N, C-alpha and C positions, 0 to 999 in steps of 0.2 A: 230432279232429284227425288230419290226414295227416302221417306221417313219412317224409321225403324219404330214399330209400335212397342209402346212399353209394357212388358208382360206384367209387370207389378205396379200398375198405375193405382193411385191413390190420392183421395182428397181432390178430385177433379169433377165429382158429381155429388148430387144430394142422395144417393143409394150406396149401399155397403154392398161388397161382394166377398164370398170366399172364393180363393184361386188356389189351385193345386201347385204345390212348389216345382219348381222347373230346374231346380240346382241340386247337386249331391251335397250331402251332409259331411260325409267324410271323403275328403278329395285323394286322388291317388292311391285309393285303396288303403290309406293309412301307413305307406311304405316311405314316405319322404324322412320321417324321423323316427326315432324309437323313444316311446316315453310310456303310453297306454299298453296294456295287454290286449290281445285280440277280444277277451270278453268285456273289457272295458269299452273298446272302440265299439263293439255291437250294442251295448247299452246306451253309449251315447247317441249313435246313429237311430236307436229306436225311439228313446226317449227326449232326446234334444238336449240334454244335460248329464252331468255326473258328478258326484260328490266324492272327493278324494279327502280322507281324513287324516289328520296328523301329518300334514306335508311338511309344516313349519314347527320349529321347537319353541318353547315358552321363553326362552331369551330372545330369540328373533321377534315374536310376536310383542313382547312387552316394548322392545325397541321400536318397532314401527308404530305400535298405539301412542308411546311417548312422543314420538315424531309428529303423528297427526294431531293430537292435543296440542303439541306447542305450536303448530301451525295454525290451527282453528283459534288460539288466543293471541297470535301474533300480530298487533295492529297495521304492521306494513302488508300483512297478507290478507286478513280480513277485508281491507279497503280496496283490495283488487276486483276486477269482474270476475275473477276466477272463484271468488268466495260466494256462494249462493246462501242466502239467510231463507229461515222459515217464512211463511206468509204469516205478515202480522206481527214480526219478531226481529230481533237482531241476532237470534241464535243461528249459529252456522250448520246449514242443512248438507252442504257439498264443498269441496274444493277441488275444481279441475286443474287440469295440466299438472298432475303431481310429478309425474315422470320428469319434469323439467324445473319444478319448483323445489324439489327435493332430492338431492343426492341418494338419499337411503331408496326413495322410491324408483329412482332410475336405475339402481342394481335390482330391484325387485323386477323390475319390467323385463330384465334381462336375465333374471334368474333360471337356469336349465330346468329347475323343476316346474316353471310356468311356460317359457317359450318354447321348449320342446314338444309339449302337448299341442300349442297351438301350431307350430310347424307340421306336426303328424296330422292333424285334422284338416288343416286348410291346404296341405300338399304343396307348401312352397315357403320362401322365406316371408317373414311378416314385419309390419311396422306397427306402432301405437297410433290408432285412430283417435283415441281417448282415453283419459286417464283420470280417476277422481277418487275422492273419499267421501264415502257417505256415513253421515252420523245419526244416530237416533238416540238421544238422551232420554234417559229414563222419565215417564210420565207426560212428555212432550215431544216427543219425536213424532213427525207427522208422517202419512202413508205416501208410498209410490203407487198411483193408480196402475190398473192391468195394461200392457202396452207390449207390442213388439219392437224391440231396439230398430230392426231392420226397416221397418215401416218409416219411424222418423228420418233414420240415415239415409234411405233411398229417397225421399221427398225432400228432405230440407237440405241434405248434404250431397246428393248426388252419387252414392254408393251403387255401383251398377247392378251386382249379384249378390247372393246370399253366400258370401265368401269370408266370413268373419265370425270372430266369438269373443265372448267375456269371460273373464275370470274373477271370481269374488274371493280376495283373501279374508277370512274371517279373523278380526283382531280381538273381538270379544266372544264370549259364547253366544250362539244365535239359538234360541230356544223357541218353544212354542208359545211363548207370552210376548217376547220384546221385537215383535215384528219381523220375523225372519222372512228371506226370500221366499216367494211361493211361485210354484212354476206348474204349467199345465202339460203332462206328459203327453208327447206326440204331436203337440200343437205346432211345432217347427215345420211340418209337413202341409200346413195350410196358411196362406197368407191372406190376413183380412184387409181389405181395401177398405178404407175409412172415407166417411162422409163429411161433408164441410170444405169451406176454403180456408186456407193458412193465412191467419192474420199477420200483417207486416211485423217483423221482429218477435216473431212467436216466442223464440228461445227465453227471452226475458220473463215471460210467464210461465212456459211450460217447464222450466226447470225447478221452479216452485211448486206448482200445481199444473198438471197436463191435462187439457180439455179438448185438444184437437189431435187427431192421431190416436186416439184411442178406440177399442173396438166397440161396436154396437152391442147392447146387451144380447139380443137374439144371436149373433155370431158366437158372442162369449159362451153363452150357454150351450150352444151346440159342441164347442170344443171341449167344454168342461164334462159333459156328457159322455163324450167319446173317451177322454183320458182321465178325468178326475184332476184332483189338484194336490200337489206335494209339497209339503212345508220342508225345506232344506235345512233343517236344523242340525248341527254340528258344533263340536267343540272349536275354539280358538286355535288356529293353526291350520285348519281345514281349509280346502278350496274348492268352490263350486265352479266349474266350467260349463257354460251353456251357450247354445246357438243363437246366433243373430236374431232370428225368427221366432224363438221360443216365446209363447206367450207367458208374461209373469209380472209380478207385483209385489207389495208388502203393504201391511196395515200399520196403523198407528202404533207407537209403543206407550202403552199405559201401564206396562209394568215399572219397577222400581230399577230394572236392569238395562243398562245402557247398550245399545248394539253400534258397532262401527265395522266397516270393512271398507277394503281397498279395492277398487275395480281396475282392471287393465283391458282395454279393448284391444284384440289384434286382428289387423286386417291382412289379407293377402298382399303382397307387393303387386300381385297380377289383379287386382281389383281395385285400383285407386280411384279417387274420387272424380266424378264429372261434375257438370252443372248442375245444381239443383233442379227439381221439377217445377213446373206451373209457374215459371218465370220468377221465383222466389231467388233472392238475393243468399249468397253464402253465408252461415252461420259463422262466428268468429274463431280464428285458429285455436283458442283453448278448448274449444268444443269438438272441433273436427279438423284433424290435420290435414293441410291443402297444400301448403307452400311446398315442403319437400318431403318425398317418399323415399325414405332411406331405410332400406332392411336392418333390423337390429341385430347385433351381434351377441350371441350368447356368453354370458360369463363363464369362465371355467368353474367347475364345481368347486373347486378349493378357495375361490375368492368370492362365491357367490352369496356367502351368509349375509345377511343383512343387519 
């Protein structure tokens, strides 16, 4: 029996490596759906991300922000495993499985302004691999260290190839002071194989503070020297779409201005999860959809408003 070599092998040695991407960035030449212009697709393919401004109106943003705030204060939700608190605090850092816990977030996941971009870039029907709200209250919101989502999804979830993307819907203004998403342009073309062995049930710690599956300083410095760092600052209602392998992170929020974003992770229906790597046990369903891979049906534009 022939065993296929994992082209994106990671966390199975004590050394790091930089591996050239073996997958497209935009699938089917961007013809599967119509959402982004040719120029926008070109920018996404080049940089690994794109910021679309004023996608959602003020009323929609306020409604979703109120929903996230309600959920973060609901005792029945806060006690769930889906609610992740800050290290050393009871403050809610993230709420996972948003698209199933909230009807409003479920509609957001199927909103044509989001899902058609995902279908166009990934060249297929899509499903939600993961959804979450990330909160960074003023003065005390903690950082998310540099990482490639695909490295974690590949190793810990068994996602086969780089055929997924994230979109971050900004529910507050993301400015240069309140811990905006920072991305390394062009980094999606290089996969950083990380060193170290993944601890058992790593997700319980990594969702608060990730220490495994993060790039080594030398590899990260090389990526930044090549592409720089761009802070994705934009007004509430804007959306950041970024490739699953784009290196990104965000700093702590020591400003008085809170930051709140909702993330939807779309995966191609042709890229469903396999067994995790290195003998790891699968992470819980609220972190990585595994039990059922059902293509999302886009809402009609006239009923999509959240």
